[in-house]
C-alpha positions in Angstrom: 17.9 6.5 -30.7 14.7 5.6 -32.6 11.3 5.2 -31.2 11.2 1.6 -32.1 14.6 0.9 -30.4 13.8 2.9 -27.5 10.3 0.9 -27.1 12.1 -2.3 -27.5 15.0 -1.6 -25.0 12.4 -0.3 -22.5 10.6 -3.5 -22.9 13.6 -5.6 -22.5 15.1 -3.6 -19.4 11.9 -2.2 -17.5 8.8 -4.3 -18.3 10.3 -7.5 -16.5 10.0 -5.5 -13.1 6.3 -4.7 -13.2 5.4 -7.2 -10.4 8.2 -5.3 -8.3 6.8 -2.0 -9.1 3.1 -3.1 -8.4 4.2 -4.7 -5.0 5.8 -1.4 -3.9 3.0 0.7 -4.9 0.5 -1.6 -3.2 2.4 -1.4 0.0 2.4 2.5 -0.3 -1.1 3.1 -1.3 -2.6 0.1 0.6 -5.1 -0.5 -2.3 -4.7 -2.5 -5.4 -6.7 0.0 -7.7 -4.7 2.9 -6.5 -1.4 0.9 -6.9 -2.3 0.2 -10.6 -2.8 3.9 -11.1 0.6 4.7 -9.6 2.4 1.9 -11.5 0.6 3.3 -14.8 1.8 6.6 -14.2 5.2 5.5 -13.0 5.8 3.4 -16.3 4.4 6.6 -18.5 7.2 8.8 -16.7 9.9 6.1 -17.0 9.2 5.8 -20.7 9.1 9.5 -21.0 12.5 9.9 -19.2 14.0 6.5 -20.4 16.6 8.4 -22.5 18.0 9.5 -19.1 18.7 5.8 -18.1 22.4 5.3 -18.4 22.6 1.7 -17.1 22.9 0.2 -13.5 20.0 -1.6 -11.9 17.0 -1.1 -14.2 15.1 -2.3 -11.4 16.3 0.1 -9.0 15.8 2.9 -11.3 12.2 2.1 -12.1 11.5 1.6 -8.2 12.8 5.0 -7.7 10.3 6.4 -10.3 7.5 4.4 -8.8 8.3 5.5 -5.1 8.5 9.1 -6.3 5.3 8.7 -8.1 3.7 7.0 -5.2 4.7 9.8 -2.9 3.3 12.6 -5.2 0.0 10.4 -5.5 -0.3 10.3 -1.8 0.3 13.9 -1.2 -2.5 14.6 -4.0 -4.9 12.1 -2.6 -4.1 11.1 1.0 -2.0 13.9 2.4 -2.9 12.7 6.0 -0.9 9.5 5.2 2.3 11.8 4.6 2.7 12.7 8.3 6.1 11.8 9.4 6.9 9.9 12.6 8.8 12.1 15.0 12.1 10.8 15.7 11.6 10.8 19.6 8.6 8.6 19.0 10.6 6.2 16.9 13.2 5.9 19.4 10.7 4.7 22.0 10.4 1.2 20.3 12.0 -1.4 22.7 14.8 -3.3 21.3 13.9 -6.8 20.6 15.8 -9.8 19.2 14.0 -11.9 16.8 13.3 -15.3 18.3 11.8 -18.5 16.9 8.2 -17.4 18.0 8.5 -14.2 15.8 9.6 -16.2 12.7 6.8 -18.7 13.4 4.3 -16.1 13.6 5.5 -14.2 10.4 5.4 -17.6 8.3 2.1 -18.9 9.9 0.1 -15.6 10.2 0.6 -13.7 6.9 -2.4 -11.9 7.6 -1.1 -10.7 11.0 2.1 -9.5 9.1 0.1 -7.7 6.4 -2.0 -5.7 9.1 1.2 -5.0 10.9 2.8 -3.7 7.9 -0.2 -1.4 7.0 0.0 0.0 10.7 3.5 1.3 10.2 4.3 4.8 8.9 5.2 5.0 5.3 9.0 5.8 5.7 9.3 2.6 7.7 7.2 0.5 5.4 8.9 1.5 2.3 12.3 0.8 3.7 11.1 -2.9 4.8 9.5 -3.5 1.4 12.8 -2.3 -0.5 15.2 -4.3 1.7 13.2 -7.3 2.9 10.8 -8.0 0.0 12.5 -6.4 -3.0 16.1 -7.5 -2.0 17.7 -4.2 -2.5 21.1 -3.5 -0.8 21.5 -0.5 1.6 23.6 1.2 -1.3 20.7 0.7 -3.7 18.1 1.9 -1.4 20.3 5.0 -0.5 20.2 5.7 -4.1 16.5 5.3 -4.6 15.5 7.3 -1.7 18.2 10.0 -1.3 18.4 9.1 2.3 21.7 8.8 4.2 22.8 5.3 4.9 22.5 5.7 8.6 18.8 6.7 8.3 18.0 3.8 6.0 19.8 1.4 8.5 17.8 3.0 11.5 14.6 3.0 9.9 15.0 -0.5 8.8 15.9 -1.5 12.4 13.0 0.5 13.8 10.6 -1.0 11.2 11.5 -4.5 12.0 11.2 -3.8 15.7 7.7 -2.5 15.1 6.8 -5.3 13.0 7.8 -7.8 15.6 6.0 -5.9 18.5 2.8 -5.2 16.3 2.6 -8.9 15.1 3.3 -10.2 18.6 0.4 -8.1 20.2 -2.0 -8.9 17.3 -1.2 -12.7 17.8 -1.9 -12.3 21.5 -5.1 -10.5 20.8 -6.1 -13.4 18.7 -5.2 -15.9 21.1 -7.2 -14.3 23.9 -10.4 -14.3 21.4 -9.9 -17.9 20.9 -9.7 -18.7 24.6 
């Protein structure tokens, strides 16, 4: 494929997903400037290896590269954020069924949700971003992350439970301050 054909195809297939790439990188790095660096590096890598893209979801292919680039960036710049949550600790999250209050808090208090997302370990946060914000299927997330489907489903469930608990706790603290 000629360079101009490769560039044109890249622009048609990959460039429309720039916002999704930036969103994922922002949630991974928690910093807009760092996210821009990650996305820039990811797009350079994507273009360099674009000959290896053989169809399928261009968005999923790109976000896999963004995810991997983000993890590499975090290892190099913030290794302390790469510490995993022990499975025993993750299992301590009580099971909660989302009620109307949780839905109201999420829609009415976007800042609470952002803070709750920021407080979650990266391995939980990324699954929520990919599934709930980016709308990827479980199968696509498995392909992107290389995790078993059970792990993806488990992390998503635990992450959602943590979000509910954290949002509720933060909302309670805000209410106490107002009284």
